[in-house]
DSSP file (Angstrom, degrees, kcal/mol; ACC not computed):
  #  RESIDUE AA STRUCTURE BP1 BP2  ACC     N-H-->O    O-->H-N    N-H-->O    O-->H-N    TCO  KAPPA ALPHA  PHI   PSI    X-CA   Y-CA   Z-CA
    1    1 A X     >        0   0    0      0, 0.0     4,-1.6     0, 0.0     3,-0.2   0.000 360.0 360.0 360.0 -38.1  213.2  265.0  268.2
    2    2 A X  H  >  +     0   0    0      1,-0.2     4,-2.1     2,-0.2     5,-0.2   0.863 360.0  55.7 -64.9 -34.0  209.4  264.2  267.5
    3    3 A X  H  > S+     0   0    0      1,-0.2     4,-2.2     2,-0.2    -1,-0.2   0.818 104.5  53.2 -72.8 -30.5  209.4  267.0  264.9
    4    4 A X  H  > S+     0   0    0      2,-0.2     4,-2.0    -3,-0.2    -1,-0.2   0.901 109.0  47.7 -63.6 -40.5  212.4  265.4  263.1
    5    5 A X  H  X S+     0   0    0     -4,-1.6     4,-2.7     2,-0.2    -2,-0.2   0.914 113.8  47.5 -63.8 -42.9  210.7  262.2  262.8
    6    6 A X  H  X S+     0   0    0     -4,-2.1     4,-2.4     1,-0.2    -2,-0.2   0.876 112.2  49.3 -63.3 -40.0  207.5  263.8  261.5
    7    7 A X  H  X S+     0   0    0     -4,-2.2     4,-1.8     2,-0.2    -1,-0.2   0.877 113.0  46.7 -70.8 -34.5  209.4  265.9  259.1
    8    8 A X  H  X S+     0   0    0     -4,-2.0     4,-2.2     2,-0.2     5,-0.2   0.897 112.5  51.3 -67.4 -42.7  211.3  262.9  257.7
    9    9 A X  H  X S+     0   0    0     -4,-2.7     4,-2.0     1,-0.2    -2,-0.2   0.938 112.0  45.5 -61.9 -44.8  208.0  260.9  257.5
   10   10 A X  H  X S+     0   0    0     -4,-2.4     4,-2.8     1,-0.2     5,-0.2   0.871 109.5  55.5 -69.7 -33.5  206.4  263.7  255.6
   11   11 A X  H  X S+     0   0    0     -4,-1.8     4,-2.2     1,-0.2    -1,-0.2   0.930 110.1  46.4 -54.9 -47.0  209.4  264.0  253.3
   12   12 A X  H  X S+     0   0    0     -4,-2.2     4,-1.9     2,-0.2    -2,-0.2   0.804 110.9  51.4 -69.6 -35.0  209.2  260.4  252.4
   13   13 A X  H  X S+     0   0    0     -4,-2.0     4,-1.9    -5,-0.2    -1,-0.2   0.906 109.4  50.4 -65.9 -45.6  205.5  260.5  251.9
   14   14 A X  H  X S+     0   0    0     -4,-2.8     4,-2.2     1,-0.2     5,-0.2   0.921 109.7  51.0 -61.5 -43.7  205.8  263.5  249.5
   15   15 A X  H  X S+     0   0    0     -4,-2.2     4,-1.8     1,-0.2    -1,-0.2   0.884 111.2  49.0 -66.2 -35.8  208.5  261.7  247.5
   16   16 A X  H  X S+     0   0    0     -4,-1.9     4,-1.8     2,-0.2    -1,-0.2   0.872 111.8  46.7 -63.1 -38.1  206.3  258.7  247.3
   17   17 A X  H  X S+     0   0    0     -4,-1.9     4,-1.6     2,-0.2    -2,-0.2   0.751 110.0  54.2 -78.2 -26.8  203.4  260.7  246.1
   18   18 A X  H  X S+     0   0    0     -4,-2.2     4,-2.4     2,-0.2    -2,-0.2   0.880 109.4  49.6 -70.4 -42.7  205.6  262.6  243.6
   19   19 A X  H  X S+     0   0    0     -4,-1.8     4,-2.3    -5,-0.2    -2,-0.2   0.934 110.4  49.3 -64.8 -43.1  206.7  259.2  242.1
   20   20 A X  H  X S+     0   0    0     -4,-1.8     4,-2.4     1,-0.2    -1,-0.2   0.872 109.4  52.7 -66.5 -35.0  203.1  258.0  241.8
   21   21 A X  H  X S+     0   0    0     -4,-1.6     4,-2.6     2,-0.2    -1,-0.2   0.944 108.9  49.1 -63.1 -43.8  202.1  261.2  240.1
   22   22 A X  H  X S+     0   0    0     -4,-2.4     4,-2.3     1,-0.2    -2,-0.2   0.916 111.4  50.2 -59.3 -45.9  204.9  260.8  237.6
   23   23 A X  H  X S+     0   0    0     -4,-2.3     4,-1.9     1,-0.2    -1,-0.2   0.914 113.2  45.4 -62.0 -45.1  203.8  257.2  237.0
   24   24 A X  H  X S+     0   0    0     -4,-2.4     4,-2.6     1,-0.2    -2,-0.2   0.888 111.1  51.5 -64.1 -39.4  200.2  258.3  236.5
   25   25 A X  H  X S+     0   0    0     -4,-2.6     4,-2.2     1,-0.2    -1,-0.2   0.890 109.7  50.9 -69.1 -36.8  201.1  261.1  234.2
   26   26 A X  H  X S+     0   0    0     -4,-2.3     4,-2.4     2,-0.2    -1,-0.2   0.898 109.1  51.7 -65.2 -39.8  203.2  258.8  232.1
   27   27 A X  H  X S+     0   0    0     -4,-1.9     4,-2.2     2,-0.2    -2,-0.2   0.892 110.0  49.8 -60.9 -43.9  200.1  256.3  231.9
   28   28 A X  H  X S+     0   0    0     -4,-2.6     4,-1.9     2,-0.2    -1,-0.2   0.927 108.7  50.2 -60.2 -44.9  197.9  259.2  230.8
   29   29 A X  H  < S+     0   0    0     -4,-2.2     4,-0.5     1,-0.2     3,-0.3   0.936 111.9  50.2 -64.8 -41.7  200.4  260.3  228.0
   30   30 A X  H >< S+     0   0    0     -4,-2.4     3,-0.9     1,-0.2    -1,-0.2   0.889 109.0  52.0 -58.4 -39.8  200.5  256.6  226.9
   31   31 A X  H 3< S+     0   0    0     -4,-2.2    -1,-0.2     1,-0.2    -2,-0.2   0.833 112.0  44.1 -64.0 -34.4  196.8  256.4  226.8
   32   32 A X  T 3< S+     0   0    0     -4,-1.9    -1,-0.2    -3,-0.3    -2,-0.2   0.319  82.8 127.0 -97.9   4.7  196.4  259.5  224.7
   33   33 A X    <>  -     0   0    0     -3,-0.9     4,-2.7    -4,-0.5     3,-0.4  -0.372  68.6-120.9 -63.6 138.0  199.2  258.6  222.2
   34   34 A X  H  > S+     0   0    0      1,-0.2     4,-2.8     2,-0.2     5,-0.2   0.900 112.2  49.7 -47.7 -48.0  198.1  258.7  218.6
   35   35 A X  H  > S+     0   0    0      1,-0.2     4,-2.2     2,-0.2    -1,-0.2   0.900 113.6  47.0 -63.4 -35.5  199.0  255.1  217.9
   36   36 A X  H  > S+     0   0    0     -3,-0.4     4,-2.4     2,-0.2    -1,-0.2   0.933 112.4  48.0 -66.8 -47.1  197.1  254.0  221.0
   37   37 A X  H  X S+     0   0    0     -4,-2.7     4,-2.5     1,-0.2    -2,-0.2   0.895 113.5  51.0 -62.2 -40.0  194.0  256.2  220.2
   38   38 A X  H  X S+     0   0    0     -4,-2.8     4,-1.9    -5,-0.2    -2,-0.2   0.929 111.4  45.4 -62.8 -48.5  194.2  254.7  216.6
   39   39 A X  H  X S+     0   0    0     -4,-2.2     4,-1.9     2,-0.2    -1,-0.2   0.874 113.1  48.9 -65.3 -40.8  194.3  251.2  217.7
   40   40 A X  H  X S+     0   0    0     -4,-2.4     4,-1.3     2,-0.2    -1,-0.2   0.924 110.4  52.9 -63.0 -46.6  191.4  251.6  220.3
   41   41 A X  H  X>S+     0   0    0     -4,-2.5     5,-2.7     1,-0.2     4,-0.6   0.882 108.0  51.3 -63.5 -37.0  189.2  253.4  217.6
   42   42 A X  H ><5S+     0   0    0     -4,-1.9     3,-1.0     1,-0.2    -1,-0.2   0.889 106.4  54.1 -69.0 -37.8  189.8  250.3  215.2
   43   43 A X  H 3<5S+     0   0    0     -4,-1.9    -1,-0.2     1,-0.3    -2,-0.2   0.806 106.6  52.3 -66.1 -24.1  188.7  248.0  218.0
   44   44 A X  H 3<5S-     0   0    0     -4,-1.3    -1,-0.3    -3,-0.3    -2,-0.2   0.604 124.2-107.0 -80.3 -14.8  185.5  250.0  218.3
   45   45 A X  T <<5 +     0   0    0     -3,-1.0    -3,-0.2    -4,-0.6     2,-0.2   0.525  69.4 148.8  96.6   7.1  185.0  249.6  214.6
   46   46 A X      < -     0   0    0     -5,-2.7    -1,-0.3    -6,-0.2     2,-0.3  -0.492  28.1-161.2 -73.1 144.6  185.9  253.2  213.7
   47   47 A X        -     0   0    0     30,-1.0     3,-0.1    -2,-0.2    32,-0.0  -0.877  24.4 -98.2-123.9 158.4  187.4  253.7  210.4
   48   48 A X        -     0   0    0     -2,-0.3    -1,-0.0     1,-0.1     2,-0.0  -0.382  50.6 -93.6 -74.1 156.4  189.5  256.7  208.9
   49   49 A X        -     0   0    0      1,-0.1     2,-0.3     2,-0.0    -1,-0.1  -0.303  34.3-135.2 -60.3 145.6  187.6  259.2  206.8
   50   50 A X    >   -     0   0    0      1,-0.1     3,-2.0    -3,-0.1     4,-0.4  -0.763  24.0-114.0 -97.1 156.9  187.7  258.7  203.1
   51   51 A X  G >  S+     0   0    0     -2,-0.3     3,-1.2     1,-0.3    -1,-0.1   0.846 116.6  61.4 -59.0 -28.6  188.4  261.8  200.9
   52   52 A X  G 3  S+     0   0    0      1,-0.3    -1,-0.3    19,-0.0    20,-0.0   0.678  94.9  60.5 -75.4  -8.6  184.9  261.5  199.5
   53   53 A X  G <  S+     0   0    0     -3,-2.0    19,-2.0    19,-0.1     2,-0.5   0.537  94.2  74.3 -90.4  -8.3  183.5  262.0  202.9
   54   54 A X  B <   -A   71   0A   0     -3,-1.2     2,-0.2    -4,-0.4    17,-0.2  -0.904  68.9-158.8-105.1 129.2  185.1  265.5  203.3
   55   55 A X        -     0   0    0     15,-1.5    11,-0.7    -2,-0.5    15,-0.4  -0.635   6.1-143.3-101.9 165.0  183.6  268.4  201.4
   56   56 A X  E     -B   65   0B   0     -2,-0.2     2,-0.3     9,-0.2     9,-0.2  -0.801  11.9-142.9-119.0 169.6  184.8  271.7  200.3
   57   57 A X  E     -B   64   0B   0      7,-2.4     7,-2.6    -2,-0.3     2,-0.4  -0.980  17.8-117.0-134.2 144.3  183.0  275.1  200.1
   58   58 A X  E     +B   63   0B   0     -2,-0.3     2,-0.4     5,-0.2     5,-0.2  -0.668  30.6 179.9 -85.0 133.5  183.2  277.9  197.7
   59   59 A X  E >  S-B   62   0B   0      3,-2.7     3,-1.4    -2,-0.4    -2,-0.0  -0.938  73.8 -17.6-134.2 109.6  184.4  281.2  199.1
   60   60 A X  T 3  S-     0   0    0     -2,-0.4     3,-0.1     1,-0.3    -1,-0.1   0.896 126.4 -56.2  61.1  40.3  184.7  284.1  196.7
   61   61 A X  T 3  S+     0   0    0      1,-0.2     2,-0.4     0, 0.0    -1,-0.3   0.339 119.5 104.8  82.4 -11.5  184.6  281.8  193.8
   62   62 A X  E <  S-B   59   0B   0     -3,-1.4    -3,-2.7    -5,-0.0     2,-0.5  -0.854  73.1-123.7-101.5 139.8  187.7  279.7  195.0
   63   63 A X  E     +B   58   0B   0     -2,-0.4     2,-0.3    -5,-0.2    -5,-0.2  -0.682  38.0 174.4 -85.1 129.9  187.1  276.3  196.5
   64   64 A X  E     -B   57   0B   0     -7,-2.6    -7,-2.4    -2,-0.5     2,-0.2  -0.958  37.2-105.9-132.4 150.4  188.6  276.0  200.1
   65   65 A X  E     -B   56   0B   0     -2,-0.3    -9,-0.2    -9,-0.2     4,-0.1  -0.561  47.5-108.7 -73.7 141.8  188.4  273.4  202.7
   66   66 A X        -     0   0    0    -11,-0.7     3,-0.1    -2,-0.2    -1,-0.1  -0.230  26.3-107.8 -63.7 162.3  186.0  274.4  205.6
   67   67 A X  S    S+     0   0    0      1,-0.2     2,-0.4     2,-0.1    -1,-0.1   0.898 113.9  23.6 -53.4 -43.6  187.4  275.4  209.0
   68   68 A X  S    S-     0   0    0      0, 0.0    -1,-0.2     0, 0.0    -2,-0.1  -0.988 106.3-100.4-129.0 134.8  186.1  272.2  210.4
   69   69 A X        -     0   0    0     -2,-0.4     2,-0.6    -3,-0.1   -13,-0.1  -0.240  29.6-142.3 -62.1 134.0  185.6  269.3  207.9
   70   70 A X        -     0   0    0    -15,-0.4   -15,-1.5     2,-0.0     2,-0.4  -0.814  15.6-136.2 -95.3 122.0  181.9  268.8  206.9
   71   71 A X  B     -A   54   0A   0     -2,-0.6     3,-0.4   -17,-0.2   -17,-0.2  -0.637  11.0-161.9 -81.3 130.5  181.1  265.1  206.6
   72   72 A X  S    S+     0   0    0    -19,-2.0     2,-0.3    -2,-0.4    -1,-0.2   0.830  91.2  15.7 -81.4 -30.8  179.1  264.3  203.6
   73   73 A X  S >  S+     0   0    0    -20,-0.3     3,-1.0     1,-0.1     4,-0.4  -0.762  72.3 177.7-133.5  89.9  177.9  261.1  204.9
   74   74 A X  G >  S+     0   0    0     -3,-0.4     3,-1.2    -2,-0.3     4,-0.3   0.821  77.2  61.4 -69.0 -26.8  178.6  261.0  208.6
   75   75 A X  G >  S+     0   0    0      1,-0.3     3,-1.2     2,-0.2    -1,-0.3   0.777  93.0  66.9 -69.5 -23.0  177.1  257.6  209.2
   76   76 A X  G X  S+     0   0    0     -3,-1.0     3,-0.6     1,-0.3    -1,-0.3   0.713  94.2  57.1 -76.6 -13.8  179.7  256.0  206.9
   77   77 A X  G <  S+     0   0    0     -3,-1.2   -30,-1.0    -4,-0.4    -1,-0.3   0.584 105.8  51.6 -84.9  -6.8  182.5  256.9  209.3
   78   78 A X  G <  S+     0   0    0     -3,-1.2     2,-0.3    -4,-0.3    -1,-0.2   0.205  77.3 134.5-112.4  18.3  180.7  254.9  212.1
   79   79 A X    <         0   0    0     -3,-0.6    -3,-0.0     1,-0.1    -4,-0.0  -0.497 360.0 360.0 -72.1 135.4  180.2  251.7  210.2
   80   80 A X              0   0    0     -2,-0.3    -1,-0.1   -34,-0.0   -34,-0.1   0.349 360.0 360.0 -97.8 360.0  181.0  248.5  212.1
């Protein structure tokens, strides 16, 4: 009989923990949503890059975008 109560108690606790895990995972997904990140960045005073801040490089005579954008004026993107 004691094992039955313990088993039921553990099952309920597991169910409660799984619900909490789902709630926390949803909260994380909402925090990392692009719209949320954009609004938080604007609150910090960050602004989107301008086309003039991204450079290109010549590879074999052809102009290509670099694998990672090279900032021509990095401090300009952190203006407040």
